C-alpha positions, 0 to 999 in steps of 0.5 A, spaced: 743 111 282 749 114 280 751 115 273 759 115 272 762 119 267 767 114 265 763 110 260 760 117 257 767 119 255 769 113 252 763 112 248 764 119 246 771 118 244 769 112 240 764 116 236 769 121 235 774 116 232 768 113 228 767 120 225 774 121 223 775 114 220 769 115 216 770 122 214 777 119 212 774 113 208 769 118 204 776 122 202 779 116 200 773 114 196 773 121 192 781 120 191 780 113 188 774 116 184 778 122 181 784 117 180 780 112 176 777 118 172 784 121 170 786 114 168 780 113 163 781 120 161 788 119 159 788 112 157 791 110 150 788 104 146 792 098 143 792 091 141 795 086 146 795 078 147 793 074 153 798 071 156 794 068 162 788 069 166 788 069 174 782 067 178 781 071 184 775 069 189 772 074 192 765 075 197 760 080 195 755 081 200 756 074 203 756 071 196 762 067 193 764 070 186 770 069 182 773 074 178 779 074 173 785 078 172 787 078 165 795 078 164 797 081 157 803 083 153 803 089 148 808 093 145 809 101 147 815 105 144 818 099 142 818 096 149 815 089 150 810 090 157 807 084 160 802 085 166 796 084 169 789 088 168 788 093 174 780 091 173 777 084 174 772 081 170 767 075 170 766 070 165 766 069 159 774 071 159 779 071 153 783 065 152 790 065 152 793 067 145 787 071 144 788 078 141 784 084 145 784 091 146 786 094 152 787 101 155 793 103 158 796 109 162 802 113 158 805 115 164 805 108 167 804 103 161 803 097 166 797 100 168 792 096 163 785 095 163 781 091 158 778 096 153 771 092 152 770 092 159 766 097 163 772 102 166 774 102 173 771 109 174 765 106 175 766 102 181 772 106 184 771 108 191 765 104 192 768 100 198 771 106 201 764 109 201 761 103 204 766 103 210 765 110 211 757 109 211 758 104 217 763 108 220 759 114 220 752 111 222 756 108 228 759 115 230 751 117 230 749 111 234 754 111 239 752 117 243 744 115 241 745 109 245 749 112 250 743 117 251 738 111 251 742 108 256 742 114 261 735 115 260 734 108 262 738 108 268 735 115 271 728 113 270 729 106 273 
């Protein structure tokens, strides 16, 4: 049998694209983790009032899950700020008009998270790292699959 080089080149190109994208997602994950850590390092705590709670449905490993983003109002340097928290939480959630402690970024006071919830730094970048693992595995498996296919064709 004749082995045509076209599919081999196409497989190699797909592997290179998966490798580059995978490495890009690794870098993105580290940048997200660094940004979350920087937020945690410079965040300032204050008291806020809950003005609303917004549900958001997400799927984690195929399981449906509802997380809640709390809208809060607080004052910084005489300016009243009303914004959603940057991290979602699972029930139980604070109720409207409850007072809660929040942490905010003094550089961008609209970036807020509930102080009694585990910080964003813990989970930052996890999605990017998961996508990177899949892409990097694909980058390794594509040439291996092409190699197996080539062996089958040559020995068949």
